[in-house]
N, C-alpha and C positions, 0 to 999 in steps of 0.2 A: 439581681440584673432589673430594674425597674425605671424604663425608659419614660413612664408616666411622672408627668411634673418637672421635667426637662432637670433631670438626675442623672443621662445616662452621659452625656457625649463629653467625651473630655478628648477630641484631637490634639497630641501637643509632635511637636517635633520628636520628642523622647519616650512616644509611644507611653505613659504614665499610664496608670488606671486610677482614676478620681469623677470627682462630679463634674455636670458641664458646664462652661462651656468650652468651648477651643481661646487658644493664645492668635489674636488674627493679628496680620500683616496688610501691607496696602498691597504689595505684593507676593500672594502663597505661590512659594517657588515650589513646593511637593504636596500633595495629598498627606494627611495624616491619621492612626488610628484613632477607630472610637472604642475606647474600650474600659467597659463598665466597672464601678465598683463593687465593693463588699456588701453583698447582699446578705440574710437570713435564708436558708436555702428548706424552708418546710423541717420540722422536725417529725421523725417517723412516732410521734408518740411514747415511746420508749424510755425518754430521760427525762426522768424525776430528778436524781442523785444531781447534789449542786455541780458536781463535776459535767455533766450530761449539758444542764443548763447554762455554762460556763460556753461549752464547746458549741453548743445550738444557738446561742442568742448573740446579737451584735455587739461586739466591743472590740477594746485594740486587741488586734490581729494576732499579739505574742504571746497574748493571755488567751484567748481563744487557740493557738496551734498548740500552747501546754495541755489545755485543758484536752483537746481531741486528740494530744498523743498518749493521756494517761489512761483513758478509754481505748482506744486502737492497744495500747501496751498490755492492756489489763487479762486479754484474751479471752472476754466474759461475753463481745456482741459477738449477736447471731450474724447471718449475712445482712439483710434488712435494717440491724440497728448500724453494723459499718456502715455502710454506704454513707449515710450523712456524716458521719464522724469523719470520713477522709475527706467528701467535696464540703465542708465548713474547711477544713485543715488547709485543702487545697487552696482554697481562696483565699484564704489568709496567707500562704507564703508567698502565690501571686501577689498580695499587697505588700509584703514586705522585703520582695524583689529575688526570692529563694523560688525563682524559677525552672530549672531542675527538679526540686523535690515537688511543687504543685503539680508540675505533670506525670511527676509518679503515681502521682496520688488519687488525681483524674484519672488515670489509665487504670485504677484499681477500682473505681468506680464503676468506670462502663466495661468493667470487666463483670461487675455485680450485675451492672444493671444495665446494657446493651441499649437502654432508648434514653437515657439520662439525659434530657433534655440541659438540665442547669450545668451538667459535667462536659458537654460540648461544646458548649457559652466561653466558662472557664477553663476549659483546654484551648478553644480557640482565640479566644484573647490571649493568652499566653504567646500562643505561637505569634500572634501577631505581635507583642513586646518583641516578640527573639527576630522579628523581621521576616520570619517563615510565612509569607504572603498566601503563597498554595496551600499550604496544610491549613492555615487558621480559614482561606474559603469553605475548603473540604468541609473540617465543622461545622460550621453555619451551613454549610448545604445541607448537611444531612441533618440538623435542627429542624429546616424548611421544609426539608421534604415529611416531616413528622408534623409539623406544627406551622402549616404556609405565611399563617400572619403573625408570627413570631416577629414582634418591633424588633427586640434589639440585635436578632440574629441580622432581618435585612441592613439594620444601621453599624451594625461593625462589620458586615460583607462587605456593606457599599463602598466603607471607608478602606478595606484590604484592597477593593477594585479600584481606587484612586488611588493608592499609593503603587498599583502598578502599573496605573497612566490609563487604564480600560476607564476612563470618563463615564462612558456609555453606559457600561453597566452599572458601575456605580450610581448615575443618575436613574436608573431603575429601581435599584433597591430603594432610593433614598425618595424616588416617586411613591415608592409603597408605605413606608415611613410615615411619608406626609398624608397621605389616604387612610392612614390608619389612625393617624394622631394629629387629627387636621386643627388641633387647640395650642399643637407644641411648639413653643418660638425656637426651640433646638431642632427641631426636624428641619423648619426653612432654614434655618442657619447657615446647619450643613449643607444644605443641597444649593444654596444659594453659593457656598463657598465651592464644589465642586464645578457649578457653573461658570464660574468665575476663571477656575483652571479649564474651561471648556472655550472661554473666550466667548461666551456667551453674557454678557457684563447688562443688558436687556433684564433676564432674566435674574441675573445676579441681584441685581439692582433689587425687581421684585420681591425677592422671598428675601432680603436684609429688610427691608421694607417694613413685609408681613409678620418677620420677627420681632424687630420693633413694637411695634402697635398689640401684638401679642404679649409683649414683655418688655414694660418701657425702659424695666431698671436693666436693661441687657447690657451691660457694659461690653460687651464683644462684637454685640448687635450694631451696638450703637457707633463704635470703632470704625467696622467694616463697611457701614453705610457710610458714614464720613467721608471715606476713604473714596467710595463714589463720587458725589461730590467733589471732591478736591481734583479727582483725574479726571472727570470727564466719563465716568464709566457707566453708562446705559442710562444716564441722565446731564442734563445742561449742569456744566462745570460752575459752582457755584459758592465760593472761598467762605461767605458770610455763614452759608447754612452748614457746611463743613465743618468749621471751628465751633460752631454752638454747639451740635454733636458732638464732639470731640470734648468738648465741656463740660457737658453731661454726663459722660464715658467718664471722664478727670475725675470728678466731683462726687463717683459712688468709690474712687482709691484705685481706679484703675493706672496702674503704671505707664501700659502703654503709650494708655491716652495721653496721659499726661505730658509724656513724652515728645509726642506726635504735636502736643499742642505749643512746646516749648521750642520745637524747631519750626512750627509756622510764626509764630508771634516772638520771636528772639527777644531777651529782655535788653532795651538798648543802654548803651552806657551816659 
């Protein structure tokens, strides 16, 4: 789970895991969960076989699950070797939507290693997907007690707080993410969404502006910044500027921007 390089945040209404960023809306009805995508959780130095390599290396989730299952079922793994196999299988199961199986595997990892930050992160994101936000926050709390500057834990916990409508708590976490990753467009974008939920439109406008400055190709930030201009949220209304921003996002193939632009400039008969 690597927040760096704007690859973590993916808040969606369905709380699915995947790469950043979020689906923007002119009026966001509710905060959404940030879920990190599948990454490699560092091998234990034991896996030299092809099966171990397939289990511990990035690849299609179904292939990872198959390889890790064969290793686990072999009965030949020591506890220090079994942990990475269960952890990789848990993350792959999560990405395949096999959430109950993923939780069982994450629990096994934590029994083997009660201080496994990766296992708490995987399990916390699963709880978030299942809308068990208190459990998700609990797991992210553990990670932050063990590693106070864990970026992904702050980002995920902030999103969980936002889903619970505790926007001030969410903003504290998003502030931490911005402090830790001041060059991340994703960090500013997500905090801007929280500011919008709090009705702090001036701050939301500033964060969306910074997100676009840091990543001009960020179609999501472009689209939400456009809504600021179109609706006069934190800035004076400017239909032309809003349309220009939507057009930039639409040129990148972003369907919501195309739809908004079509409504803004309906074809004349």
